C-alpha positions as CSV (number, residue, x, y, z in Angstrom):
1,M,110.5,17.2,163.0
2,N,114.5,17.9,162.7
3,S,114.5,20.6,159.4
4,F,117.2,18.6,158.4
5,H,115.4,15.7,158.2
6,P,116.4,13.9,155.2
7,H,113.4,13.8,153.7
8,L,112.4,17.3,153.9
9,L,116.4,18.3,152.6
10,D,115.0,15.7,149.4
11,R,111.9,17.7,148.9
12,R,113.4,21.3,148.9
13,L,116.4,20.2,147.0
14,R,113.3,18.9,145.0
15,W,111.7,22.7,144.5
16,A,115.4,23.9,144.0
17,N,115.5,22.0,141.3
18,G,112.3,22.8,139.6
19,V,112.8,26.5,140.3
20,V,116.0,26.4,138.8
21,W,115.0,24.6,135.2
22,V,112.0,26.9,135.7
23,A,114.2,29.8,135.5
24,L,116.7,27.8,132.8
25,G,113.5,27.3,130.7
26,A,112.6,31.0,130.5
27,L,115.6,32.3,129.6
28,V,116.2,29.9,126.8
29,L,112.6,30.7,125.2
30,A,113.3,34.8,126.1
31,F,116.6,33.7,123.6
32,F,114.9,32.0,121.4
33,R,112.9,34.9,120.8
34,T,115.0,37.3,120.8
35,Q,117.0,35.4,118.4
36,I,115.5,33.9,116.2
37,L,111.7,35.1,116.1
38,E,113.0,38.6,116.9
39,H,116.1,38.3,114.8
40,S,115.1,41.0,112.1
41,K,113.9,43.3,114.5
42,Y,116.7,44.1,117.0
43,Q,119.4,43.9,113.6
44,L,118.0,47.2,112.6
45,Q,118.2,48.5,116.3
46,S,121.6,47.7,115.8
47,E,122.5,48.8,112.4
48,T,121.0,52.3,112.8
49,N,123.1,52.7,115.7
50,R,125.6,53.1,113.7
51,L,123.9,53.5,110.2
52,R,122.3,57.6,109.5
53,Q,120.2,57.7,106.1
54,I,121.0,60.8,104.3
55,P,118.2,62.2,101.7
56,L,120.0,62.6,97.6
57,P,118.5,65.5,96.9
58,A,116.5,65.8,93.1
59,S,117.3,67.9,90.8
60,R,114.5,70.1,89.4
61,G,113.4,70.3,86.1
62,L,114.7,72.6,83.9
63,I,111.7,75.8,83.2
64,T,112.5,76.6,79.7
65,D,110.2,79.6,77.2
66,R,108.7,78.6,74.0
67,N,112.1,78.4,71.8
68,G,114.1,76.0,74.6
69,K,115.8,79.5,76.4
70,I,116.1,79.3,80.2
71,L,113.6,80.3,82.2
72,A,114.7,78.4,85.4
73,E,117.9,75.8,85.7
74,N,120.4,74.3,88.2
75,L,123.7,74.8,89.0
76,P,126.7,72.9,91.8
77,G,125.9,73.7,95.2
78,Y,126.6,72.3,98.6
79,T,124.4,72.2,101.6
80,V,125.8,72.2,105.0
81,S,124.5,70.0,107.7
82,L,124.6,67.7,111.1
83,L,123.4,64.4,111.4
84,P,120.7,63.9,114.3
85,A,121.4,64.6,117.4
86,A,121.0,62.8,120.6
87,D,118.7,65.6,122.1
88,E,118.3,68.8,121.2
89,D,120.5,70.2,123.8
90,S,123.7,68.2,122.1
91,L,122.9,70.1,118.7
92,R,122.9,73.6,120.3
93,A,125.6,72.8,121.3
94,A,127.6,71.6,118.2
95,L,125.9,74.6,115.9
96,K,127.5,77.4,118.7
97,R,130.9,75.1,117.9
98,I,130.6,76.1,113.7
99,A,128.6,79.4,114.3
100,S,131.6,82.0,114.0
101,I,132.4,79.6,110.6
102,V,129.0,79.4,108.9
103,K,127.9,83.1,110.0
104,L,124.8,81.6,112.0
105,D,123.7,84.1,115.0
106,S,121.2,83.3,117.7
107,A,118.1,83.7,115.0
108,G,119.5,81.3,112.2
109,I,120.4,78.9,115.1
110,E,117.1,78.9,115.7
111,R,115.9,78.7,112.7
112,V,117.6,75.6,112.6
113,L,116.5,73.6,115.5
114,A,113.0,74.4,114.4
115,R,113.9,72.3,111.3
116,Y,115.3,69.9,113.3
117,R,112.3,69.5,115.4
118,R,110.2,68.9,112.0
119,T,112.6,65.9,111.2
120,P,114.7,64.7,113.9
121,Y,115.5,62.1,112.5
122,L,117.4,63.4,109.4
123,P,120.0,65.2,108.9
124,V,119.5,69.3,109.7
125,P,120.4,71.3,106.7
126,V,123.3,74.5,109.1
127,L,123.9,76.5,105.5
128,P,121.4,75.0,102.5
129,N,123.3,77.3,99.7
130,A,127.4,77.2,101.4
131,T,130.3,78.8,99.4
132,F,133.2,77.0,98.2
133,E,135.5,78.9,100.8
134,V,133.0,77.9,103.3
135,V,133.3,74.3,102.9
136,S,136.7,74.1,102.4
137,A,137.6,76.2,105.9
138,L,134.6,73.1,107.2
139,E,136.1,70.3,105.4
140,E,140.0,71.6,107.7
141,R,138.5,70.8,110.8
142,R,136.2,68.3,110.6
143,L,137.6,66.0,113.6
144,V,136.3,69.2,115.9
145,F,132.7,69.0,114.5
146,P,130.9,65.1,115.2
147,G,128.1,64.6,112.8
148,L,129.0,67.4,109.8
149,L,128.0,66.5,106.4
150,I,128.9,68.1,104.0
151,Q,127.2,67.4,100.2
152,P,127.1,68.0,97.3
153,E,123.1,69.2,95.6
154,P,122.0,71.6,92.9
155,K,120.4,75.3,93.6
156,R,117.9,76.6,91.4
157,L,119.1,79.6,89.5
158,Y,116.6,81.9,87.5
159,P,119.2,83.8,85.4
160,D,116.6,86.5,84.2
161,S,115.8,86.8,88.2
162,S,113.1,89.6,88.8
163,L,112.5,90.1,85.4
164,I,110.6,86.6,85.6
165,A,109.9,86.3,89.7
166,H,106.1,85.8,89.5
167,L,105.9,84.0,86.4
168,V,108.0,81.5,88.0
169,G,107.6,81.6,91.7
170,S,110.4,81.0,93.9
171,L,111.3,77.8,95.8
172,G,111.0,77.4,100.2
173,D,111.2,74.8,102.9
174,V,108.2,72.4,102.8
175,A,105.5,73.7,105.9
176,D,104.0,71.2,108.3
177,T,100.8,71.1,106.8
178,E,101.9,70.3,103.4
179,R,104.2,67.6,104.3
180,R,100.5,65.4,105.0
181,E,99.5,66.3,101.9
182,R,98.9,63.3,99.4
183,R,101.0,64.9,96.7
184,F,103.6,63.8,98.1
185,A,102.8,60.3,99.0
186,P,104.7,58.4,96.2
187,C,108.6,59.1,96.9
188,P,110.0,58.1,99.7
189,L,110.8,60.8,101.5
190,S,108.8,64.1,102.3
191,P,110.7,67.0,99.9
192,R,112.9,69.4,101.8
193,L,111.9,72.3,99.5
194,V,109.3,73.2,97.3
195,G,107.5,75.6,95.1
196,K,106.1,78.4,97.1
197,D,104.6,80.4,94.1
198,G,104.1,81.0,90.4
199,L,105.3,77.6,88.1
200,E,107.7,76.7,90.5
201,R,104.3,76.2,92.8
202,E,101.9,75.3,89.9
203,Y,104.1,72.4,88.7
204,D,105.9,71.7,91.3
205,D,104.9,67.6,91.4
206,S,106.5,67.5,87.7
207,L,109.7,69.6,88.7
208,R,110.3,68.6,92.1
209,G,110.9,64.2,91.0
210,C,111.8,62.3,94.0
211,D,114.6,62.3,96.2
212,G,116.9,59.3,97.4
213,L,118.8,57.8,99.7
214,R,122.1,56.6,101.5
215,F,123.3,55.2,104.3
216,V,126.5,56.7,106.2
217,E,128.4,54.8,109.1
218,V,129.6,56.7,111.6
219,S,131.3,56.5,114.8
220,A,130.7,55.6,118.5
221,L,131.6,60.1,118.6
222,G,129.1,60.9,115.3
223,H,131.9,61.0,112.8
224,V,130.9,59.0,109.4
225,V,133.5,56.2,109.1
226,R,132.2,54.7,105.3
227,E,129.8,54.9,102.7
228,A,126.8,51.4,103.6
229,S,127.2,48.8,100.5
230,P,126.1,50.6,97.3
231,S,123.3,48.2,96.9
232,S,121.6,50.3,99.8
233,T,121.5,53.2,98.1
234,L,118.4,55.1,96.3
235,L,119.0,57.1,93.8
236,P,117.4,60.0,93.4
237,V,114.8,60.2,90.5
238,P,115.4,63.9,88.4
239,G,112.3,66.2,87.9
240,R,110.6,66.6,84.6
241,P,111.1,69.4,82.3
242,L,108.9,72.6,82.1
243,H,108.0,74.1,78.5
244,T,106.0,76.8,78.6
245,S,104.5,79.6,76.2
246,I,106.0,82.7,77.5
247,D,108.4,84.3,74.5
248,L,111.9,85.1,77.0
249,D,113.3,88.0,74.2
250,L,109.7,89.6,74.9
251,Q,109.1,89.2,78.1
252,R,113.2,91.4,78.4
253,Y,112.0,93.4,75.8
254,V,108.8,94.6,78.2
255,G,111.5,94.6,80.9
256,Q,113.6,96.7,79.1
257,I,111.0,99.7,78.4
258,F,108.4,99.6,81.1
259,P,108.8,103.2,82.7
260,K,111.6,102.9,86.1
261,G,109.9,103.0,89.2
262,R,106.4,102.5,87.8
263,R,104.0,100.0,89.7
264,G,102.4,97.8,87.0
265,A,101.8,95.1,84.7
266,V,101.8,93.7,81.2
267,L,100.3,90.6,79.7
268,A,100.9,89.0,76.2
269,M,99.2,86.3,74.4
270,N,98.1,85.0,71.5
271,P,94.2,84.7,70.8
272,N,93.6,82.6,69.1
273,T,95.1,80.3,70.7
274,G,95.6,81.8,74.7
275,E,99.0,81.0,75.1
276,I,100.5,83.7,77.3
277,L,103.6,85.5,75.6
278,A,104.9,87.9,78.0
279,L,103.8,88.0,81.5
280,Y,105.5,91.0,83.7
281,S,104.5,92.6,86.8
282,A,106.6,95.6,88.9
283,P,108.3,96.3,91.6
284,G,109.6,92.5,91.4
285,Y,111.5,91.0,93.8
286,D,114.5,88.5,93.5
287,P,113.5,84.7,93.5
288,N,117.2,83.8,93.6
289,A,117.3,85.1,97.2
290,F,114.9,82.7,98.5
291,V,117.5,79.6,97.3
292,G,118.7,78.1,100.4
293,G,116.2,80.3,102.6
294,V,115.5,84.3,102.0
295,D,117.8,86.5,104.7
296,P,115.2,87.9,107.0
297,D,115.8,91.5,106.2
298,Y,115.2,90.8,102.9
299,W,112.1,89.5,103.7
300,R,110.5,91.6,105.8
301,R,111.8,95.0,103.0
302,L,110.0,92.7,101.0
303,N,107.0,92.9,103.0
304,G,106.3,96.2,104.3
305,S,107.5,98.1,101.0
306,E,104.5,99.9,99.8
307,A,104.5,99.3,97.1
308,H,104.0,95.3,97.5
309,P,106.4,94.0,95.3
310,L,105.5,90.4,96.2
311,I,101.9,91.6,94.3
312,D,100.9,89.8,90.7
313,R,99.8,92.6,89.2
314,T,99.2,90.9,86.2
315,I,96.7,87.4,88.2
316,Q,96.6,89.1,92.0
317,A,95.3,92.9,91.8
318,Y,92.3,94.7,90.2
319,Y,90.9,97.9,89.3
320,P,88.3,99.9,87.9
321,P,88.6,98.9,83.8
322,G,87.4,102.7,83.1
323,S,87.2,103.3,79.1
324,T,88.5,99.4,78.0
325,W,85.2,98.6,79.3
326,K,83.2,100.4,77.3
327,L,83.8,98.0,74.2
328,A,81.7,95.0,77.0
329,I,79.0,97.5,77.2
330,A,78.7,98.1,73.1
331,A,79.3,94.4,72.6
332,M,76.5,93.9,75.1
333,A,74.1,96.0,73.8
334,L,74.9,94.9,70.0
335,K,74.4,91.3,70.9
336,R,70.7,92.2,71.9
337,G,70.1,94.6,69.2
338,I,69.8,97.5,70.7
339,V,71.6,99.8,68.6
340,T,73.9,98.8,65.7
341,L,77.6,100.4,64.6
342,H,76.1,103.4,63.1
343,S,73.4,104.4,65.7
344,H,73.3,107.1,67.6
345,M,72.0,108.3,71.1
346,P,69.2,110.3,71.7
347,I,71.1,113.4,73.1
348,P,73.9,114.7,71.8
349,C,77.2,115.1,73.7
350,R,78.0,119.2,74.3
351,G,79.9,118.4,77.5
352,G,77.5,116.2,79.9
353,L,74.1,114.8,80.6
354,Q,71.4,116.5,82.6
355,Y,69.7,112.8,84.9
356,G,67.9,113.0,87.4
357,N,69.1,116.0,89.7
358,R,72.9,115.9,88.4
359,Y,74.5,116.5,85.9
360,F,77.3,114.0,84.6
361,R,79.6,115.3,82.6
362,C,81.8,113.9,79.8
363,W,85.5,114.5,79.8
364,S,85.0,116.7,77.0
365,A,84.0,120.1,78.9
366,T,82.8,120.9,74.7
367,G,81.5,117.9,74.0
368,H,81.5,115.7,71.0
369,G,78.5,116.2,69.6
370,D,76.4,113.5,67.8
371,L,78.2,110.5,67.5
372,A,77.7,107.2,66.1
373,L,79.0,104.1,68.4
374,Q,82.0,103.7,66.2
375,E,82.9,107.3,66.3
376,A,82.1,107.4,70.0
377,I,83.9,104.8,71.0
378,A,87.0,105.7,69.1
379,Q,86.7,109.6,71.1
380,S,85.6,107.4,74.2
381,C,82.5,109.7,74.9
382,D,81.0,109.5,78.0
383,V,77.2,111.3,77.6
384,F,77.4,108.7,74.9
385,F,78.3,105.3,77.1
386,Y,75.7,106.8,80.0
387,Q,73.2,106.9,77.3
388,L,74.1,103.3,75.9
389,G,74.1,102.2,79.4
390,L,70.9,103.1,80.1
391,K,69.4,101.8,76.8
392,L,71.1,98.3,77.8
393,G,69.4,98.5,81.2
394,L,71.1,96.9,84.6
395,T,69.4,93.5,84.7
396,S,71.1,92.7,81.3
397,L,74.0,94.4,81.9
398,L,74.4,92.7,84.6
399,E,73.4,89.2,83.6
400,D,76.2,89.4,80.1
401,A,78.9,90.7,82.1
402,S,78.2,87.2,84.6
403,D,77.8,85.4,81.4
404,W,81.0,86.8,80.1
405,G,83.1,85.9,83.1
406,F,83.7,89.2,84.6
407,R,83.0,87.9,88.0
408,S,84.9,85.3,87.7
409,R,88.8,83.8,87.1
410,T,90.6,83.7,84.2
411,G,92.0,80.0,84.9
412,I,95.6,80.6,83.5
413,D,97.4,77.7,84.9
414,L,99.0,80.0,87.7
415,P,98.2,79.4,91.5
416,G,96.9,82.7,93.8
417,E,95.0,84.4,90.4
418,I,92.1,86.2,92.0
419,A,88.3,86.4,91.0
420,S,87.1,90.1,89.1
421,E,84.7,91.7,90.9
422,F,81.3,93.0,90.2
423,P,77.3,93.0,91.1
424,P,76.0,89.2,90.4
425,G,72.5,90.4,90.2
426,I,70.4,93.9,91.1
427,E,70.0,92.4,94.8
428,Y,73.4,93.1,95.6
429,Y,72.4,96.7,95.2
430,D,69.2,96.3,97.6
431,R,71.5,94.4,99.9
432,F,73.9,97.0,100.4
433,Y,72.1,100.1,100.1
434,G,69.2,99.1,101.2
435,P,65.8,98.2,98.9
436,R,64.5,101.0,97.3
437,R,67.5,103.4,98.2
438,W,69.6,103.0,95.0
439,T,69.0,104.7,91.6
440,A,69.4,103.9,87.9
441,A,72.0,106.2,88.5
442,V,74.1,102.9,89.2
443,T,73.7,102.3,85.6
444,L,76.0,105.3,84.9
445,N,79.0,104.3,86.7
446,L,79.0,100.9,85.3
447,A,78.4,102.0,81.8
448,I,82.1,104.0,81.4
449,G,83.8,101.2,83.7
450,Q,83.5,102.9,87.0
451,G,81.5,101.8,90.0
452,E,81.1,98.4,91.5
453,N,83.3,96.9,89.1
454,A,87.4,96.2,89.5
455,Q,89.4,93.7,86.5
456,T,91.9,91.7,86.6
457,L,94.7,92.8,84.0
458,A,94.0,89.2,83.4
459,S,90.4,89.5,82.9
460,M,90.2,92.3,80.6
461,V,92.8,91.0,78.7
462,R,90.6,87.9,77.6
463,F,87.6,90.1,77.1
464,Y,90.0,91.2,74.5
465,Q,91.0,87.7,73.2
466,M,87.7,87.5,72.3
467,L,87.6,90.3,70.0
468,A,90.3,89.7,68.6
469,S,89.4,86.1,67.7
470,D,85.9,85.1,65.8
471,G,84.0,86.3,69.9
472,R,85.0,82.8,71.7
473,V,87.3,82.7,74.7
474,R,90.5,80.8,74.9
475,P,91.9,80.3,78.7
476,P,95.0,81.8,78.8
477,Y,98.2,79.5,80.1
478,L,101.2,78.8,80.1
479,V,101.6,75.3,80.1
480,H,98.7,73.0,79.1
481,P,95.6,74.6,78.2
482,G,92.8,74.5,80.1
483,T,89.2,73.3,80.0
484,A,87.0,76.5,77.5
485,P,83.8,77.5,79.5
486,G,81.9,77.5,76.7
487,V,81.9,82.1,76.5
488,N,81.0,83.1,73.4
489,L,80.0,87.1,72.6
490,D,77.7,86.0,70.4
491,L,78.6,88.6,67.6
492,T,78.3,88.8,64.2
493,A,81.1,88.5,61.8
494,D,80.1,92.0,61.1
495,Q,79.9,93.0,64.0
496,L,83.4,92.7,65.3
497,A,84.7,93.6,62.7
498,G,83.2,96.9,62.8
499,L,84.4,96.9,67.0
500,R,88.0,96.1,65.6
501,Q,87.5,98.9,63.1
502,A,86.2,101.2,66.0
503,L,89.6,100.4,68.4
504,I,92.2,100.8,65.2
505,S,90.2,104.5,65.0
506,V,91.0,105.2,68.8
507,V,94.6,104.3,67.8
508,E,94.7,107.0,64.6
509,R,92.7,109.2,65.5
510,G,91.1,109.1,68.3
511,T,92.1,109.2,72.0
512,A,95.1,107.3,71.7
513,R,96.7,108.7,68.1
514,G,100.0,109.0,68.0
515,A,100.6,105.5,70.0
516,G,100.3,103.2,66.5
517,R,103.5,104.4,64.9
518,F,105.2,102.2,66.9
519,G,103.9,99.6,64.7
520,G,104.9,100.7,61.2
521,D,102.5,99.7,58.8
522,I,101.0,97.3,61.2
523,A,97.9,98.5,62.0
524,I,97.0,98.3,65.4
525,A,93.1,98.0,67.1
526,G,92.8,99.4,71.1
527,K,91.4,101.4,73.9
528,T,92.6,103.2,76.4
529,G,91.2,103.7,79.7
530,T,91.5,106.2,83.1
531,A,90.4,104.2,85.9
532,Q,89.6,106.6,88.8
533,N,91.6,106.1,92.0
534,P,90.5,107.3,96.0
535,H,93.8,107.3,96.9
536,G,95.7,109.2,94.5
537,P,95.8,109.9,91.1
538,A,94.1,107.5,88.6
539,H,95.4,104.6,87.1
540,G,96.2,103.9,83.4
541,W,95.4,101.4,80.8
542,F,95.8,100.2,77.5
543,I,94.2,97.0,75.7
544,G,95.5,96.5,71.7
545,F,95.7,93.5,69.2
546,A,97.5,93.7,66.0
547,P,97.2,93.4,62.9
548,A,94.3,94.4,63.3
549,D,92.2,92.3,59.9
550,K,93.9,89.2,61.2
551,P,95.9,89.7,64.8
552,E,98.5,87.6,66.3
553,I,99.2,89.1,69.3
554,V,97.1,90.9,72.1
555,V,98.1,93.0,75.0
556,G,96.9,94.5,77.7
557,A,99.0,97.2,80.4
558,I,97.7,98.7,83.7
559,I,100.1,101.3,84.8
560,E,98.8,102.6,88.5
561,F,98.4,106.8,89.1
562,A,99.6,107.4,85.0
563,R,96.6,109.6,85.3
564,E,95.2,108.7,81.4
565,G,95.5,105.7,79.5
566,P,96.8,107.9,76.6
567,F,100.3,107.9,78.8
568,V,100.3,104.1,78.7
569,A,99.7,103.3,75.0
570,P,102.9,103.8,73.7
571,L,104.3,101.4,76.1
572,V,101.6,98.9,74.9
573,T,102.1,99.2,71.1
574,R,106.1,99.0,71.3
575,V,105.4,95.6,73.1
576,I,103.3,94.5,69.6
577,G,105.7,95.9,67.0
578,H,109.0,94.6,68.5
579,Y,107.1,90.7,69.0
580,L,105.8,91.2,65.0
581,G,109.5,91.9,63.8
582,V,108.3,95.8,62.9
583,D,111.2,98.5,62.8
584,T,111.6,100.3,66.2
585,T,114.8,101.8,66.0
586,A,113.8,105.2,65.8
587,A,111.1,104.7,68.8
588,S,114.0,102.4,70.6
589,N,115.5,105.7,72.0
590,V,112.4,107.7,72.6
591,R,111.0,107.0,76.6
592,I,107.5,106.8,78.0
593,V,106.8,109.7,79.5
594,L,104.7,109.0,82.3
595,P,103.3,112.4,84.8
596,T,105.6,112.2,88.0
597,D,103.7,115.3,89.8
598,T,100.7,114.9,91.8
599,A,98.4,117.9,91.2
600,P,96.2,118.6,88.5
601,H,98.8,119.2,85.3
602,P,97.9,120.1,81.8
603,M,97.7,117.9,79.0
604,Q,101.1,116.4,77.8
605,L,102.6,115.1,74.1
606,L,102.6,111.3,73.7
607,P,107.1,111.4,73.1
608,G,107.7,112.6,69.7
609,A,104.3,113.6,68.9
610,P,103.2,116.4,67.5
611,E,101.1,119.0,68.7
612,D,98.1,117.9,66.8
613,T,98.2,114.1,68.2
614,A,97.6,115.6,72.1
615,P,96.4,113.2,73.7
616,T,92.9,113.5,76.3
617,P,91.9,112.0,79.4
618,D,90.0,109.8,78.9
619,T,87.7,109.6,81.6
620,I,87.1,112.7,84.2
621,L,84.0,111.5,86.4
622,P,82.5,114.5,88.7
623,D,84.4,116.0,91.5
624,T,82.0,114.6,94.5
625,T,81.3,111.2,94.8
626,A,77.8,110.4,96.4
627,R,75.6,107.0,97.7
628,P,73.7,105.6,94.0
629,D,70.6,107.4,95.4
630,T,72.1,111.0,95.0
631,G,71.7,109.9,91.4
632,D,75.3,110.9,91.0
633,A,77.5,109.3,87.9
634,T,80.2,107.8,90.6
635,T,80.8,105.3,93.7
636,A,83.7,105.0,95.5
637,P,86.2,103.1,93.0
638,R,88.3,100.5,94.3
639,N,91.9,100.4,94.0
640,R,93.7,96.9,95.1
């Protein structure tokens, strides 16, 4: 049959009509799905092709002291950003165009690109803390720089700078690991800046608030054309203010009188409540330098410094407590009924104690004679406490130390606190030195605050807080009081009063005599301590409280390489006098003098003290150090 037969042509026509109708049906269905069923999806894609979301940073909450004085506030500032680019190469090209104006080197460009990789859908900050001059120069050339975004943003300011650095901490870019934390969930956008240390980190959730969001319409070249409708803007929620227990005037006074160029820390608290009144660590750093991104050179100097200025020496460093520990030994013995405040030891102090095949010296080569417990505390007699430690016994000593919190953190509401170190039990020595390879000589070490004992300043101040109150612990805090662990010294009122009287004697006629004059007529109780240090001169301690009969403040200080605790005592007593409103005019011009050499030196007087009040070293141990099984009084002390 001819292929052009009418029947064949008619059949082919019907097939062609069917194909056309099927194709038209498919097109109709596709149009229906696109324009009706998926209308909102494609409308959103169309809008995002010309709309860009811009975060609106929330202002952080103010941080104030107990009297409402500012510790951290916000000032108006500018942030220079670039809108999201099509790819990383486009962004790199845009950065090179504005590099000369914003002073951006190759390393700076890489840092901006790293931010872009973390959040490629948001504007990338180029200069988080731009000056008005830079902003003006960029505004003049806005048409040359597509995607340029300049917006006001609150900037953090710490008026007292390094004086409160370890207290308030600093801010920094949120890390990738932090973005996944659930604490950011209540906010629609993950924040760009979060607290990195101090109160800024501890209370970041309340201080930070929630960032808002607005939309801008951009052209094909990336220029901002107009703002989107106000109804699409999500306003930021400001952070909540933080009211602390700090006394800023006292904090400033501590920074003013702390010996310049020295490393150490001062901690002051109310013994009846646990409120921290001052927290100072030296050397410090400038937290304002971290606002908007820390300069790499400054960061390298901080990390490379031998002084470790980033460490908060009140809670992140520990030292042998030296003779400040003798009050803990005395309290343990009183609690267990081993001695009374008027007890004497069998062997009077003649400058040392023979134990086994070793002779353990007292700091006084001539000895102290026959002393009762109260006078032994005042004179810090090593021989008395050697014997008291042996009477107490190693097992009881370790048990009470653990129960009283000398192996734990204090619970202060600051991040990064480390736990103090102390042997948990006798098995520690078996594991460390081997079974039966140590002797009771380790008890002599521990009895005078050396050996396997390293305490933070916060830990020792907490113990003296218990002595200054009713024997119960009040956890230190800056904003919210912690849960009390139920620690109690289990001492009677008479025993506590007797220990306080002994501490008064330390200041009036003992190892810190001459320092109490800064308290005027107020009786100050306290204890010196000299911590042996294998890396150089000994560290100096002093912890005191006043008024001794009804304490309102307890202050502890540690100064590295101070050689002796008596040199630190005037610093603490002046802080106490200032807080209690004592007229310290006469003392204000007296410098707190610390030895500066590293060689042995003659004893120095407390500043302005008469010759008969010259301090003497608190603890001088044998020149050699050895393992406990040698019968020596000391193992290698630690300092961190």
